[in-house]
C-alpha positions as CSV (number, residue, x, y, z in Angstrom):
1,X,0.0,0.0,0.0
2,X,2.7,2.4,-1.1
3,X,0.0,4.7,-2.4
4,X,-1.4,5.3,1.1
5,X,2.1,5.9,2.5
6,X,2.9,8.3,-0.3
7,X,-0.3,10.3,0.1
8,X,0.1,10.7,3.9
9,X,3.8,10.9,4.5
10,X,3.4,12.8,7.8
11,X,0.2,11.2,9.1
12,X,0.5,7.6,10.1
13,X,-3.2,7.5,11.2
14,X,-4.5,8.7,7.8
15,X,-2.3,6.1,6.0
16,X,-3.7,3.3,8.2
17,X,-7.3,4.6,7.7
18,X,-6.7,4.5,3.9
19,X,-5.4,0.9,4.1
20,X,-8.4,-0.1,6.3
21,X,-10.8,1.4,3.8
22,X,-9.2,-0.5,1.0
23,X,-9.4,-3.8,2.9
24,X,-13.1,-3.2,3.7
25,X,-13.8,-2.5,0.0
26,X,-12.3,-5.8,-1.0
27,X,-14.2,-7.6,1.8
28,X,-17.5,-6.0,0.6
29,X,-16.7,-6.9,-3.0
30,X,-16.6,-3.2,-4.1
31,X,-13.0,-3.7,-5.4
32,X,-10.6,-6.5,-6.1
33,X,-7.2,-6.8,-4.5
34,X,-5.7,-6.5,-8.0
35,X,-7.5,-3.2,-8.5
36,X,-6.2,-1.8,-5.3
37,X,-2.6,-3.0,-5.8
38,X,-2.6,-1.7,-9.4
39,X,-2.9,1.9,-8.2
40,X,0.2,3.9,-8.9
41,X,2.0,6.2,-6.5
42,X,1.8,9.8,-7.9
43,X,4.9,11.7,-8.6
């Protein structure tokens, strides 16, 4: 989940929240793990 870390360099809590939301999306079937891992880190 490099994308979450890249987006929230100075805020560990926000990075963890982003990761949790991604996990919940996979669990609910709203996204696949492949879709989430395919996201690219901006910059």
